[in-house]
N, C-alpha and C positions, 0 to 999 in steps of 0.2 A: 788600581781603581776599586771603587766600592761596588758591592754586588748589584745595586740598583742601576748603576751606570753601565755595567756589563750587560744587564738585561735590556736596558733602553737601546743601547747600540745594536743589539741583535734583534730586538723586537720590531723596531721601526722598518728595517728592510723587509722583514717577514710580513708585516701588515701591509706595506706598500705592494708587495708581490701579490698577496691574496686580493687586495682591493682592486688592483688592475686586472688580474686574471679572472677572478670570480665575481667581482663587484659586490662583495660582502665582507664582513669581518671574519677573521680567522676563527676556526672552531677551537674549543677549549683544549683538545688534544694537541693541536699545533702550538698553542700558547704554552702548554706544559712542556712540550719537547724543546721549544726555544728557550724557556726558562732554565731547564736542566742543562741544556747545551751551553748556555751563556755562563753558567756557574760551574760546569763540570771540572775544568782544570783546578779551580780552587777547592771544590768539594773533595777532591782526591789529595791534592798536594799540601794544602794548609794543615789538615790534621796529621798527615804522615810526617810533615816536617816539624811543626810546632807543638803538637800534642804527643805524638809517639816518638819523635826524634829519629825517624828512619831516613829522612832526606836531608841533604845539606842546605836546602832552601825551600821556601814555599812556592817557588816559581821554576821548578824543574820537574821532571817526570811528565805529567800530563800537559805541562807548558812547553814541552820539548817536541819538536817535529818528528824525531825518530819513534816516539811513542804515540803522539797525537794523530799522525796520518794513518797508521794501521788501525787505530781505533775508529777513525772516520770511515775507512773502507769497510770495516766490520759492521758499523752502524748502517751504512748504506746498503750493504748486502742483507742485513736483517730487515731493513725497510722494504726491500724488493721481495724477500721471502715471505714476509707477513702482509704484503699488499698495502704497505704504508710508506711509500716512497716520499711523500710530502713531509711526513713527520720526521723521517730519518734525515731528509735534506734540511729541514729546519734546525734539527739538533746539530748537524755538522756545520752548517753556516754559522750558528751561534757559537759553537766551540772554536772555530777558526777565527771568528771576529774577536773572541776573547783574547786569543793569542796576539792578534794584530793590535788590539787596544792596549794590551800590556807592554807592547814593544814598538809602538808607533813612532816614537822619536827617533831611535836608531834606524828603524826601517826606512823612514822618510829621508834620513841622511844617507842612505845607501849602504848601511852596514848591518850585518846580521848579529844580533845580541847573542852572547855565549849561552844564555839559558835556552835558546831555541835549538841548540845543538847538543845539549847535555845528553848522554854521558860522554860524548866524544870530545867535548870541550869543557873545561872547568867552569862551574857556574859563577855568575857575578857575585862578588862578596857583598853580604848584607848583614845587618845586625842580627844577633841570635834571637832577640826578642823583637817581634814586629811592632811597628808604631801603633797598630790597632789592637794590641793585646789587652789593654785596659788594666785596671787594678787587679793585682794577683793573677793576671792572665785569664780573667773571667770570660773575655770575648773569645779566647781560643777554645775554652771548654764549650761555650755556647755554639761556636761555629762547628766544632766537632760533632756535637749532638745534632745540629741542623743537618750536617752532611750525612750523618747516619740515617736520619729520617728520610731525606730526599732520595738517597741512594737505595734505601730499602723499598720505598714506594716504587721507584723506577724498576728495580729488580723484580718486584712482584708483578708489575704490569708486563714486563718482558717474559717472565715465566708463564704467565697466563696466556699471552699471545702465542708463545711457542706451543703450549699445550693445545690451544685451539687449532693451530695450523696442523699439528700432528694428527689430531682427530679428524679434521677435514680431509686430509690426504688419505687417511685410512678408509674413510667412507667412499672416497672416489675410487680407490683401488679395489674395494670389495665388490 
């Protein structure tokens, strides 16, 4: 799927939830969390596979339940610890919807695709160069740069949040 399709599939349920629960549009923080969650598996896997050559496919590792589920649990714990459970929930919902969207055909047919169980099962065979690579692989370079920017911004926000929580907890204990 294309990035915009992953975002739309994740964004619509998030907007629906907020509209029904709060009778307002989602805050920008939730939109950002859903955006990052909807792209997260590809932000990690595509550069590692197609730019750095560290993975056998661009749909293993963060596309795999043995890695995606512990990440989801950590994000939810982070959301509780930083008093942002809605943002964490939006990220996790978007991340899991990404996995579902990439594997919806086999899942609807009742089978579990091998990519969802990597590294315990060999990944599905795919061409070495993805269809979206573009001339001379320019799209791989652009996606890798985009991944770096989005992941850096996300990491900066998380580090700031952790720092704020540590300071707040020190003030309470003093």
